[in-house]
C-alpha positions as a printed NumPy array, in Angstrom:
array([[  47.836,  -10.154, -158.83 ],
       [  49.295,   -9.585, -162.315],
       [  52.504,   -8.235, -160.808],
       [  52.671,  -11.2  , -158.427],
       [  52.367,  -13.667, -161.317],
       [  55.024,  -11.766, -163.282],
       [  57.436,  -11.862, -160.344],
       [  56.937,  -15.601, -159.833],
       [  57.653,  -16.32 , -163.491],
       [  60.627,  -13.956, -163.459],
       [  62.099,  -15.744, -160.447],
       [  61.494,  -19.138, -162.03 ],
       [  63.203,  -18.058, -165.256],
       [  66.29 ,  -16.676, -163.512],
       [  68.653,  -19.187, -165.136],
       [  67.164,  -18.51 , -168.548],
       [  67.567,  -14.758, -168.069],
       [  71.157,  -15.153, -166.879],
       [  71.95 ,  -17.625, -169.642],
       [  70.025,  -17.398, -172.898],
       [  68.8  ,  -13.791, -172.604],
       [  72.011,  -12.467, -171.017],
       [  73.987,  -13.84 , -173.96 ],
       [  71.64 ,  -12.12 , -176.395],
       [  72.055,   -8.819, -174.561],
       [  75.839,   -9.146, -174.517],
       [  75.829,   -9.872, -178.23 ],
       [  73.461,   -7.093, -179.287],
       [  73.798,   -4.173, -176.873],
       [  75.778,   -1.233, -178.212],
       [  76.29 ,   -2.728, -181.676],
       [  75.083,   -1.695, -185.085],
       [  73.405,   -4.404, -187.135],
       [  75.264,   -6.022, -190.018],
       [  75.266,   -9.429, -191.677],
       [  77.948,  -10.832, -189.384],
       [  75.907,   -9.887, -186.301],
       [  72.781,  -11.462, -187.776],
       [  74.732,  -14.665, -188.499],
       [  76.038,  -14.774, -184.927],
       [  72.531,  -14.19 , -183.571],
       [  71.232,  -17.091, -185.657],
       [  73.875,  -19.364, -184.154],
       [  73.048,  -18.262, -180.599],
       [  69.302,  -18.856, -181.073],
       [  69.838,  -22.384, -182.361],
       [  72.249,  -23.163, -179.513],
       [  69.582,  -21.98 , -177.042],
       [  67.075,  -24.642, -178.166],
       [  64.87 ,  -22.177, -180.043],
       [  64.835,  -24.688, -182.89 ],
       [  65.911,  -24.422, -186.522],
       [  62.464,  -23.613, -187.927],
       [  61.665,  -20.856, -185.412],
       [  65.179,  -19.425, -185.679],
       [  64.987,  -19.184, -189.457],
       [  61.655,  -17.403, -189.26 ],
       [  63.003,  -14.875, -186.749],
       [  66.241,  -14.312, -188.66 ],
       [  64.415,  -13.837, -191.97 ],
       [  62.256,  -11.152, -190.378],
       [  65.272,   -9.414, -188.846],
       [  67.162,   -9.494, -192.126],
       [  64.195,   -8.061, -194.054],
       [  63.71 ,   -5.221, -191.548],
       [  67.461,   -4.527, -191.533],
       [  67.556,   -4.216, -195.312],
       [  64.473,   -1.972, -195.192],
       [  66.163,    0.288, -192.655],
       [  63.681,   -0.532, -189.884],
       [  66.332,   -2.117, -187.663],
       [  69.712,   -0.485, -187.19 ],
       [  70.868,   -1.137, -183.601],
       [  71.254,   -4.274, -181.569],
       [  68.787,   -2.879, -179.025],
       [  66.204,   -2.714, -181.825],
       [  66.679,   -6.449, -182.386],
       [  65.976,   -7.222, -178.717],
       [  62.666,   -5.369, -178.939],
       [  61.931,   -7.095, -182.243],
       [  62.529,  -10.516, -180.666],
       [  60.245,   -9.742, -177.728],
       [  57.472,   -8.555, -180.043],
       [  57.744,  -11.479, -182.466],
       [  57.988,  -14.111, -179.736],
       [  54.791,  -12.831, -178.139],
       [  53.087,  -12.928, -181.542],
       [  54.044,  -16.574, -182.109],
       [  51.196,  -17.717, -179.89 ],
       [  47.834,  -16.978, -181.519],
       [  44.713,  -16.597, -179.436],
       [  43.756,  -20.084, -178.341],
       [  42.151,  -21.731, -175.365],
       [  44.961,  -22.593, -172.952],
       [  42.529,  -23.35 , -170.149],
       [  41.836,  -26.862, -168.904],
       [  39.013,  -28.648, -170.678],
       [  36.189,  -29.378, -168.261],
       [  33.505,  -32.06 , -168.412],
       [  29.974,  -30.808, -168.964],
       [  28.802,  -33.02 , -166.107],
       [  30.451,  -35.418, -163.696],
       [  34.187,  -35.673, -162.972],
       [  36.7  ,  -34.083, -165.319],
       [  39.343,  -36.678, -166.21 ],
       [  42.903,  -35.489, -166.854],
       [  45.289,  -38.091, -168.275],
       [  48.958,  -37.237, -167.708],
       [  51.67 ,  -38.827, -169.811],
       [  55.34 ,  -38.381, -170.647],
       [  58.665,  -40.185, -170.429],
       [  60.321,  -41.212, -167.189],
       [  62.397,  -38.407, -165.71 ],
       [  60.353,  -35.6  , -167.243],
       [  58.98 ,  -34.566, -163.854],
       [  55.572,  -36.132, -164.415],
       [  54.729,  -36.984, -160.798],
       [  55.882,  -33.595, -159.498],
       [  53.884,  -31.856, -162.228],
       [  50.807,  -33.833, -161.194],
       [  51.357,  -32.642, -157.612],
       [  51.563,  -29.035, -158.815],
       [  48.421,  -29.366, -160.89 ],
       [  46.645,  -31.03 , -157.967],
       [  47.738,  -28.219, -155.631],
       [  46.397,  -25.563, -158.011],
       [  43.061,  -27.351, -158.412],
       [  42.613,  -27.905, -154.67 ],
       [  43.491,  -24.249, -154.04 ],
       [  40.668,  -23.338, -156.428],
       [  38.259,  -25.371, -154.304],
       [  38.02 ,  -28.536, -156.406],
       [  37.672,  -32.034, -154.984],
       [  40.54 ,  -33.937, -156.628],
       [  41.196,  -37.68 , -156.804],
       [  44.379,  -39.315, -158.137],
       [  44.623,  -42.596, -160.046],
       [  48.015,  -44.345, -159.845],
       [  48.068,  -46.095, -163.232],
       [  51.867,  -46.319, -163.354],
       [  52.08 ,  -49.864, -162.047],
       [  55.309,  -50.697, -163.873],
       [  57.929,  -48.501, -162.199],
       [  59.025,  -49.497, -158.718],
       [  58.129,  -46.806, -156.239],
       [  55.954,  -44.825, -158.657],
       [  52.764,  -45.423, -156.68 ],
       [  54.437,  -44.597, -153.379],
       [  55.849,  -41.378, -154.827],
       [  52.348,  -40.34 , -155.859],
       [  50.987,  -41.332, -152.432],
       [  53.532,  -39.14 , -150.649],
       [  52.459,  -36.108, -152.669],
       [  48.799,  -36.957, -152.112],
       [  49.319,  -37.121, -148.341],
       [  50.962,  -33.691, -148.376],
       [  48.159,  -32.223, -150.459],
       [  45.302,  -33.909, -148.624],
       [  43.862,  -35.893, -151.525],
       [  43.1  ,  -39.595, -151.998],
       [  44.776,  -42.046, -154.374],
       [  43.245,  -45.076, -156.08 ],
       [  45.94 ,  -47.698, -156.672],
       [  46.398,  -51.321, -157.691],
       [  49.02 ,  -54.017, -157.348],
       [  52.627,  -53.467, -158.388],
       [  52.916,  -54.817, -161.934],
       [  49.133,  -55.033, -162.255],
       [  46.903,  -53.898, -165.109],
       [  47.004,  -50.068, -165.378],
       [  43.648,  -50.072, -167.168],
       [  42.08 ,  -51.856, -164.185],
       [  43.355,  -49.052, -161.941],
       [  41.845,  -46.518, -164.332],
       [  38.521,  -48.395, -164.15 ],
       [  38.542,  -48.344, -160.332],
       [  39.627,  -44.702, -160.239],
       [  36.805,  -43.625, -162.561],
       [  34.285,  -45.55 , -160.461],
       [  35.646,  -43.965, -157.285],
       [  35.556,  -40.474, -158.82 ],
       [  31.882,  -40.917, -159.636],
       [  30.882,  -42.435, -156.306],
       [  32.821,  -39.862, -154.269],
       [  31.543,  -37.001, -156.451],
       [  35.047,  -35.792, -157.251],
       [  35.362,  -32.72 , -159.451],
       [  38.625,  -33.856, -161.049],
       [  40.308,  -37.22 , -161.544],
       [  43.998,  -37.114, -162.506],
       [  45.349,  -40.351, -163.971],
       [  49.1  ,  -40.899, -163.789],
       [  50.524,  -43.238, -166.443],
       [  53.788,  -45.108, -166.899],
       [  56.627,  -43.168, -168.485],
       [  56.85 ,  -44.296, -172.054],
       [  58.427,  -43.554, -175.405],
       [  56.685,  -43.68 , -178.764],
       [  58.957,  -46.624, -179.68 ],
       [  57.577,  -48.733, -176.825],
       [  54.563,  -50.244, -178.568],
       [  53.215,  -52.297, -175.614],
       [  53.197,  -49.213, -173.384],
       [  51.563,  -47.083, -176.059],
       [  48.87 ,  -49.731, -176.484],
       [  48.383,  -49.717, -172.718],
       [  47.898,  -45.955, -172.862],
       [  45.218,  -46.429, -175.528],
       [  43.565,  -49.026, -173.302],
       [  43.519,  -46.614, -170.341],
       [  41.94 ,  -43.964, -172.552],
       [  39.271,  -46.403, -173.747],
       [  38.423,  -47.503, -170.192],
       [  38.106,  -43.904, -169.009],
       [  35.878,  -43.   , -171.954],
       [  33.607,  -45.964, -171.282],
       [  33.269,  -45.091, -167.594],
       [  32.869,  -41.309, -167.892],
       [  31.403,  -39.674, -171.033],
       [  33.958,  -37.602, -172.92 ],
       [  36.901,  -38.801, -170.817],
       [  39.733,  -38.145, -170.833],
       [  38.729,  -34.518, -171.198],
       [  42.347,  -33.384, -171.107],
       [  45.539,  -35.254, -172.043],
       [  48.571,  -33.415, -170.705],
       [  52.067,  -34.246, -171.919],
       [  54.806,  -33.385, -169.424],
       [  58.002,  -32.233, -171.144],
       [  61.3  ,  -31.55 , -169.389],
       [  62.493,  -28.091, -170.481],
       [  66.088,  -29.03 , -169.655],
       [  66.114,  -31.899, -172.177],
       [  66.303,  -29.555, -175.159],
       [  65.675,  -31.114, -178.537],
       [  64.651,  -34.422, -176.935],
       [  61.596,  -32.614, -175.55 ],
       [  60.875,  -31.324, -179.023],
       [  60.925,  -34.825, -180.502],
       [  58.683,  -36.101, -177.711],
       [  56.169,  -33.333, -178.409],
       [  56.084,  -34.253, -182.087],
       [  55.687,  -37.989, -181.471],
       [  53.196,  -37.827, -178.608],
       [  51.035,  -35.368, -180.515],
       [  50.59 ,  -38.048, -183.161],
       [  50.272,  -41.051, -180.871],
       [  48.521,  -40.019, -177.677],
       [  45.842,  -37.477, -178.529],
       [  47.604,  -34.816, -176.458],
       [  45.515,  -31.695, -175.816],
       [  47.995,  -29.666, -173.769],
       [  51.615,  -29.502, -172.635],
       [  52.962,  -29.063, -169.119],
       [  56.512,  -27.771, -169.492],
       [  58.411,  -28.774, -166.367],
       [  61.759,  -27.708, -164.881],
       [  61.889,  -24.329, -166.605],
       [  63.72 ,  -23.058, -163.533],
       [  66.488,  -25.576, -164.225],
       [  67.526,  -24.484, -167.717],
       [  69.749,  -21.623, -168.833],
       [  68.418,  -21.916, -172.377],
       [  64.637,  -21.562, -172.235],
       [  64.22 ,  -21.407, -175.994],
       [  62.546,  -24.81 , -175.934],
       [  59.213,  -23.061, -175.242],
       [  59.5  ,  -21.434, -178.661],
       [  60.66 ,  -24.617, -180.407],
       [  57.744,  -26.612, -178.997],
       [  55.319,  -23.987, -180.267],
       [  56.794,  -24.197, -183.768],
       [  56.869,  -28.019, -183.812],
       [  53.277,  -28.63 , -182.782],
       [  49.964,  -26.817, -182.55 ],
       [  49.381,  -28.259, -179.082],
       [  49.16 ,  -25.378, -176.59 ],
       [  51.509,  -25.125, -173.642],
       [  49.002,  -24.862, -170.801],
       [  51.208,  -24.919, -167.705],
       [  54.826,  -24.303, -166.787],
       [  56.709,  -25.52 , -163.747],
       [  59.039,  -22.875, -162.337],
       [  60.299,  -24.422, -159.099],
       [  60.342,  -27.478, -156.864],
       [  57.379,  -26.655, -154.61 ],
       [  53.772,  -27.695, -155.351],
       [  52.788,  -24.041, -155.682],
       [  55.454,  -23.433, -158.364],
       [  53.044,  -23.773, -161.268],
       [  51.799,  -21.065, -163.604],
       [  49.268,  -21.125, -166.43 ],
       [  51.202,  -20.305, -169.589],
       [  50.493,  -16.803, -170.903],
       [  52.869,  -15.593, -173.657],
       [  52.747,  -11.896, -172.731],
       [  53.991,  -12.032, -169.112],
       [  56.155,  -15.063, -169.892],
       [  58.207,  -13.29 , -172.592],
       [  58.341,  -10.095, -170.528],
       [  59.666,  -12.064, -167.551],
       [  62.178,  -13.89 , -169.748],
       [  63.649,  -10.621, -171.034],
       [  63.343,   -8.67 , -167.768],
       [  66.513,   -7.128, -166.371],
       [  67.639,   -7.514, -162.796]])
């Protein structure tokens, strides 16, 4: 099972390995460490979306160990990076938060184009595969076709969708979805929301309204608020993580489209920018292409050869 998970992540990170990690190997392999190499490494890390703060921390550690004689070869730096990147994620609960009784409500948010609907389908697939009765609430009533897109995924996955009128009140859909989840004895209710930015005050207020309705209908809801971030959007994803963590009560991050980026360092940058745990990663287009985020196999897969 562990090997199977590793192989799936490795396949999903193929572009990252052939881009970001391949460049690091080309830079470091067969070279002795000096200040010019460290400076070039710093540039490469920043260009790969690792982020300024995380890059500085890594480079400071490398420079200290180089001066102390602990690092001499480029290959030593690769092992150092693997070790330090794994250590960046302290022990924390990256599992979904479950309700003590009744349906568990998962609110999913993020900007348009981040892969939110597809990520919901992946999460739904994983939950159904684990034997849970899942219900979807189509609270994105603003975007044309958003409800239908969710319905198509639901039909494929064999789950029901509670929806409202196009342009209707998203909070009313949330109300109906919560009521349906209770009456149908669903294990999990996933609420889709309209793609929004922190600068869009009306939409952010609507998100707060949806949260309030869910909490009133089901004690403790929403039990999980997942922010979907597009790994290919680089520093834009980082800014979204920072803003949503302040505005939306986010409890976990779903990092989508990791299979579509040759950089991959955004996982590290997000960790440095916010204390919100990355809980899931999307590593392909199919519903089954979802993996719980675990730093150890993730970093090993990122740096794997072949």
